[in-house]
N, C-alpha and C positions, 0 to 999 in steps of 0.2 A: 595405622594404629600408633606407631611410634610418634608421628607428628602430633596426633591428638594428645598423647601423654605429655609431650614436651610443652604443648600449648597450655594444657591445664596446669602443669607444674609451674610455668612462667606466671600465669595469672595468680596462682597461690603464692608464689614468691613475692609478687608486687604487693599483695595484701600484707604478708608478714613483714616486709621491709617498711612499709608505711606505718604499720602499727608500732614497730620498733622505734621509728623516728619520733612518733608521738609519745609513746611510753617513756622514751629516753629523756624527755623534757621534765617529766614529773619528779625524778630524784633531785634535779637541780632546783626546781621550785620549792621542794620540801627542805632542801639544804639551806636555801635563802631564808625560808621561814624559820628554821631552827637557829640560824646565826643572826637573824634580824638584820641582814645585810647582803648586798650583792657585790661587796668589795673584792671578792675573789674573781669576778668576771671583768674582762676588758670592756670598756665602753664601746669600742669599735666592734667587738664580738656581738654585743647586743644589737647595735645598729645594723650590722651585716645580717645577723640572724633574722631580724624583723623584716628588712627589705627583701631578703632572700625569699621569705615565705610570701610576701606580698606579690613579688614577681612570679613565684611559683603558682599562686592562685590564678593569676591571669593566664599563665602558660598552660595550666591544667585544663581550664574550661575553654579557652580559645582554641587550643589544639585537640580538644576532645580526647584527653588521655583516659586510660581505663578507669573503671569505677573505684578502684582502690584509692587512686589519687583524688578523685572528686569527693570521696567520703572523708578521708583522713586529713588531707591538706588543710581544709577549713578549720577542723578541730585543732590541729597542731598550731595553726596561726593564732587561735584564741589562747592556747597555752603560752605562746610566745608573747602575746600582749600582757598576760599575767606577769611574766618576768619583767617586762618593761615597767609595769605598774609597781612591782616590788622595788625596782631601782630607785624610784622616787619616794615611795611610801616609807621605806626604812631609813631614809635620811632624816636625822633629828631636826636639822635646820637647813633649809634650802639657801645656798649662797648664790652669788651672781652667776657663777659657772653653771650651777644646776639649773637655774632659770633659763640660761641660754640653751642648754641641752634640751630642756623641756620644750622650749619654743621650736627647736629644730625638729623634734618628734611631731609637734603639731603641724608644721609645714609639710613634714613627711606624709602624714595622713591626708592632708589636703591634696597633695600631688597624686597620691594613690587613688583617691576618689575621682580626681579630674580625668584620669585615664579611662574611666569606665565608659563614657560615651564613645570614645575611639574603639575600645575593645568590642563594643556591641555592633559597630558598623564595619570594622575592618578586622575581623577575628584572626584570619590567617597571618596578616602582617604583624599585628600587635602581639599575637601569641608567639610567633617565631622570634620576634625581636626581644620580648621579655624572657623568652626561654634562654636565649644566649646571655641576657643580662643576669638571669638567675644563675646560670653556670659560672659566670665571672664572679658574682658575689660569693657563691659557695666555694669557689676556688681560692678566695682571698680572705674571707671573713674570720677564719680561725687563726690566721697568721699573727694578729695582734695578741691573741691569747697565748700563743706559743712563746712570743717574746716576753710577755708579762711574767710567765712562769719562769723563764730563764733569768730574767732580771731580778725577780724576788726570791729565786731559789726555793720556791714552795708551790705546791698545788692546793694549798688550803683554800677552801671556799669554792673549789671547782669539783664537780661530781665525776668520779671515775665511772660510775654506773651510767651516767649520761653519755660519756665518751664511748663506753663499750657497746651499749645498746645501739647507738647510732652507727658505730663502726661496723658492727655485725649486720645492721640493716643495709648499709651501703654495699656490702659484699653480696647479700641476698638480692638486692635490687639490681646490681650489675648483672647477675646471672639471669634474672627474669627479663631485664631490658634487652639483653643480647638475643635471647630466644624469641621475644616478641618483636624484635627489630624496632624498638621505640626510637624517637628522635635522638640525634647525637648529643644534645645538651644533657639529656637524662643519663646516657651512658657515661659521658665524661664526668658528670657530677658524681655518680656512684663510684667510679674509679678513684677520683680525687679524694672522696670522703674516706675510703678505706686506707689510702696512703697516709692521710693526715692522722687517722686513728693510730697507725703504727708509731707515728712521732709522739703522740700523746702518751701511748703506752710506755715509751722510752722515758719520757719526762716523769711520769708517775713512779717509775721504777727508780730513777736517779734521785729525785727530790722527795719522794714519799709525800706525806701530808704534815708539814710542819707549821705550827702556829707562828 
């Protein structure tokens, strides 16, 4: 009976965690819309976020993760694409640097699509490999944002609600992943996310939101 309860709780926890990860993106999208800018976000944060979700998509379906992942990860990836769209839409005039970054994103999408045939024929290998790639990206993609906040001495343009929802989601996912004995990349990813959340909390407390 206890094992059944823990199993059901873990499944529920994975749903809650993934929903929090998706919902956490919405405040940042709305903040970008309000400011008509994504200047509060590190470029490397956006690149890492996007590629993390692309790798997460392959990892989820190739390794046959629970339904919560298969349902929410594609939706969250779309939300992430909206943030990338905002990055260029709110720029009044695209300069040479912006065009280079836009071309990089284009190559990024081409590479992501080119992996699809391999993923269909070698699910376990591609899923495991991209699972570790995802874990590495998630472990590093927020570091540029941390340095950006320290450098500028402000958290303006970065949503604390985004940080909080994702941080709580990581803690919930860690609990569920340990109970369900999910692959190690998922467990390490959740643990990393919660520790990073504590760092962001410290930054928001120190620097507040100054324009």
